[in-house]
SEROFI-768163 format. One record per residue: residue number from 1; residue in three letters; x, y, z of N, C-alpha, C, O in turn. Coordinates in steps of 0.2 Angstrom, whole numbers. Example, Ala and Ser with C-alpha at 12.3 -4.5 7.8 and 13.67 -1.06 7.14 Angstrom:
<1, ALA, <66, -28, 39>, <62, -22, 39>, <66, -16, 39>, <71, -17, 42>>
<2, SER, <64, -11, 35>, <68, -5, 36>, <64, 0, 39>, <67, 6, 40>>
% end
This chain:
<1, MET, <60, 106, -36>, <59, 110, -30>, <65, 112, -28>, <71, 109, -28>>
<2, GLU, <65, 118, -25>, <71, 122, -23>, <74, 119, -17>, <70, 117, -12>>
<3, LYS, <80, 120, -16>, <83, 117, -9>, <80, 121, -3>, <79, 117, 2>>
<4, ASN, <79, 127, -4>, <76, 131, 2>, <69, 128, 4>, <68, 127, 10>>
<5, GLN, <65, 126, -1>, <59, 123, 0>, <59, 117, 4>, <56, 115, 8>>
<6, ILE, <64, 113, 1>, <65, 106, 4>, <67, 107, 12>, <65, 103, 16>>
<7, GLU, <72, 111, 13>, <74, 113, 20>, <68, 115, 24>, <68, 113, 30>>
<8, LYS, <64, 119, 22>, <58, 121, 26>, <53, 115, 27>, <51, 114, 33>>
<9, ILE, <52, 111, 22>, <48, 105, 23>, <51, 100, 29>, <48, 98, 33>>
<10, VAL, <58, 99, 28>, <61, 95, 33>, <61, 98, 40>, <60, 94, 45>>
<11, ALA, <61, 104, 41>, <61, 108, 47>, <54, 107, 50>, <53, 106, 56>>
<12, MET, <49, 108, 46>, <42, 107, 48>, <41, 99, 51>, <38, 98, 56>>
<13, ILE, <44, 95, 47>, <43, 88, 49>, <47, 86, 55>, <44, 83, 60>>
<14, GLU, <52, 89, 56>, <56, 88, 62>, <53, 91, 69>, <54, 88, 74>>
<15, ARG, <48, 96, 68>, <45, 99, 73>, <39, 94, 75>, <36, 95, 81>>
<16, LEU, <37, 90, 71>, <31, 85, 73>, <33, 80, 78>, <39, 78, 78>>
<17, PRO, <28, 78, 81>, <29, 72, 86>, <31, 66, 82>, <29, 65, 76>>
<18, PRO, <34, 61, 85>, <37, 55, 81>, <31, 51, 78>, <32, 49, 72>>
<19, GLU, <25, 51, 81>, <20, 47, 77>, <17, 51, 71>, <15, 47, 66>>
<20, LYS, <18, 57, 71>, <16, 61, 65>, <21, 61, 60>, <20, 61, 54>>
<21, GLN, <27, 60, 62>, <33, 60, 57>, <32, 53, 54>, <34, 52, 48>>
<22, ALA, <30, 48, 57>, <29, 41, 54>, <23, 41, 49>, <24, 38, 44>>
<23, GLU, <18, 45, 51>, <13, 46, 46>, <15, 50, 40>, <13, 48, 34>>
<24, VAL, <19, 55, 40>, <22, 58, 34>, <26, 53, 30>, <26, 53, 24>>
<25, ALA, <30, 49, 34>, <35, 44, 30>, <30, 39, 26>, <32, 37, 21>>
<26, ASP, <25, 37, 30>, <20, 32, 26>, <17, 35, 20>, <16, 32, 15>>
<27, PHE, <15, 42, 21>, <12, 45, 15>, <17, 46, 9>, <15, 45, 4>>
<28, VAL, <23, 48, 11>, <28, 49, 6>, <29, 42, 2>, <30, 42, -4>>
<29, ALA, <30, 37, 6>, <30, 30, 3>, <25, 28, -1>, <26, 26, -7>>
<30, PHE, <18, 30, 1>, <12, 29, -3>, <13, 33, -10>, <12, 30, -15>>
<31, LEU, <15, 39, -9>, <15, 43, -15>, <21, 41, -20>, <20, 41, -26>>
<32, SER, <26, 39, -17>, <32, 36, -21>, <29, 30, -25>, <31, 29, -31>>
<33, CYS, <26, 25, -21>, <24, 19, -24>, <19, 20, -30>, <19, 17, -35>>
<34, ARG, <14, 25, -29>, <9, 27, -33>, <12, 30, -40>, <10, 28, -45>>
<35, SER, <17, 34, -39>, <20, 37, -44>, <24, 32, -48>, <24, 33, -55>>
<36, GLU, <27, 27, -45>, <31, 22, -49>, <26, 18, -53>, <28, 17, -59>>
<37, SER, <20, 16, -51>, <16, 12, -55>, <12, 16, -60>, <11, 13, -65>>
<38, ILE, <12, 23, -59>, <9, 27, -65>, <14, 28, -70>, <12, 28, -76>>
<39, GLN, <20, 28, -69>, <25, 29, -74>, <26, 22, -78>, <29, 23, -83>>
<40, LYS, <24, 17, -75>, <25, 10, -79>, <21, 10, -85>, <16, 13, -86>>
<41, SER, <23, 6, -90>, <20, 5, -96>, <13, 2, -94>, <13, -3, -90>>
<42, PRO, <8, 4, -98>, <1, 0, -97>, <2, -7, -99>, <-2, -11, -97>>
<43, ASN, <7, -9, -103>, <8, -16, -105>, <13, -20, -100>, <15, -25, -101>>
<44, ALA, <15, -16, -95>, <20, -20, -90>, <16, -26, -87>, <10, -25, -85>>
<45, PRO, <20, -31, -85>, <17, -37, -82>, <14, -35, -75>, <17, -31, -72>>
<46, LEU, <9, -39, -73>, <6, -38, -67>, <11, -40, -61>, <11, -37, -56>>
<47, THR, <16, -44, -63>, <21, -46, -58>, <25, -40, -56>, <29, -41, -51>>
<48, GLU, <25, -35, -60>, <29, -29, -58>, <26, -24, -53>, <29, -20, -50>>
<49, GLU, <19, -26, -52>, <16, -21, -47>, <18, -22, -40>, <20, -28, -38>>
<50, PRO, <19, -17, -36>, <22, -17, -29>, <18, -22, -24>, <21, -25, -20>>
<51, LEU, <12, -23, -25>, <8, -27, -21>, <7, -35, -23>, <4, -39, -20>>
<52, PHE, <10, -36, -29>, <10, -43, -32>, <13, -48, -27>, <19, -47, -24>>
<53, GLY, <10, -53, -25>, <12, -58, -20>, <12, -56, -13>, <15, -60, -9>>
<54, LEU, <8, -51, -12>, <7, -49, -5>, <5, -55, 0>, <7, -55, 6>>
<55, TRP, <0, -59, -2>, <-2, -64, 2>, <1, -71, 1>, <-2, -76, 2>>
<56, ARG, <6, -71, -3>, <10, -77, -5>, <11, -82, 1>, <10, -88, 0>>
<57, SER, <12, -80, 7>, <14, -84, 12>, <8, -86, 16>, <9, -90, 21>>
<58, ARG, <2, -84, 15>, <-4, -86, 19>, <-7, -92, 16>, <-8, -93, 10>>
<59, LYS, <-7, -97, 21>, <-9, -104, 19>, <-16, -104, 16>, <-17, -108, 12>>
<60, GLU, <-21, -100, 19>, <-28, -100, 16>, <-28, -98, 9>, <-33, -99, 6>>
<61, MET, <-23, -95, 6>, <-23, -92, 0>, <-21, -97, -6>, <-20, -95, -12>>
<62, VAL, <-19, -103, -4>, <-17, -108, -8>, <-22, -109, -13>, <-21, -110, -19>>
<63, ASP, <-29, -110, -11>, <-34, -110, -15>, <-39, -104, -14>, <-43, -104, -10>>
<64, SER, <-37, -99, -18>, <-41, -93, -17>, <-48, -93, -18>, <-52, -89, -15>>
<65, VAL, <-50, -97, -23>, <-58, -98, -24>, <-61, -100, -18>, <-66, -98, -16>>
<66, ALA, <-58, -106, -15>, <-61, -109, -9>, <-61, -103, -3>, <-66, -103, 1>>
<67, PHE, <-56, -100, -3>, <-55, -94, 3>, <-61, -89, 2>, <-64, -88, 7>>
<68, VAL, <-62, -87, -4>, <-67, -82, -5>, <-74, -85, -4>, <-79, -82, -1>>
<69, LYS, <-75, -91, -6>, <-82, -95, -5>, <-83, -95, 3>, <-89, -94, 5>>
<70, ARG, <-78, -97, 7>, <-79, -97, 14>, <-80, -90, 17>, <-85, -90, 21>>
<71, LEU, <-77, -85, 15>, <-79, -78, 17>, <-86, -76, 16>, <-89, -74, 20>>
<72, ARG, <-88, -78, 9>, <-95, -76, 8>, <-100, -80, 12>, <-105, -77, 14>>
<73, GLN, <-98, -86, 13>, <-103, -90, 16>, <-104, -88, 24>, <-109, -88, 26>>
<74, ARG, <-98, -86, 27>, <-98, -83, 34>, <-103, -77, 34>, <-107, -76, 38>>
<75, GLU, <-102, -73, 29>, <-106, -66, 29>, <-113, -68, 28>, <-118, -65, 31>>
<76, TRP, <-115, -73, 23>, <-122, -74, 22>, <-125, -77, 28>, <-131, -76, 30>>
<77, ASP, <-121, -82, 32>, <-124, -85, 38>, <-125, -80, 43>, <-130, -81, 47>>
<78, ARG, <-121, -75, 43>, <-122, -69, 48>, <-128, -65, 47>, <-131, -63, 52>>
<79, HIS, <-131, -65, 41>, <-136, -61, 40>, <-143, -64, 39>, <-148, -62, 36>>
<80, GLU, <-143, -71, 40>, <-149, -75, 39>, <-153, -74, 46>, <-158, -77, 46>>
% end
């Protein structure tokens, strides 16, 4: 991309309200993350994925099978 195009994009972003600028930043981060995972080898370990370990600190995820069973049971109970 040419420098002139980048400057135009930056100028457009600067004219947006702060909350829209934050949305742009989030979208760029999403695209960057997606681009990185596409470029990785299909044989790359799962631990290299950006979301790996996302729920590591959640106590209820120590036993993920039990966690899912509880979620399903709650849903089934709601619809009886």
